[in-house]
C-alpha positions, 0 to 999 in steps of 0.5 A: 632579078630582085630577091622576090622574083628569084624566090618566086621563080625558085618556088615555081621550079620546085613545085613543077619538079614535085608535080612532075615526079608525082605523075609517074606514081601508081595510085593506091586505087589501082589493082595489082596481081596478088602473089601466092603468099598474099593469096594465102594471107588473105585466105587466112584472114577470111577464114578467121573472120568466118569462124573457120569456113572456107569462103566461096569464089565470089566472096574471095574475089570481092575481098581481093578487089576490096584490097586492090588485088586481082587473082594472079596468073599462074606460071605456064604449065601450072594452075592455082588450086585451093587445098581444102584440107590445108586451107591454102592455095598451091601451084599444081601441074596442069 
């Protein structure tokens, strides 16, 4: 093998390895389930932008979608509710 052929082969192997590693990663456009902390942080952002008013359900879900998140599934026997007085989400027994 000549030097140029070895160099070309090494570059091809490196490029193939890098492409193979990148194939398993999630793209940033894929939505993930938000945590309770993320929900409360996002709610705080929306409240600040709206001047203190709580957002509607559709408005909040649109905001989550824009930040590539989905509403989380609560643990068994629990539900996620909005505490309007405290202006944050909490887990509550069913």
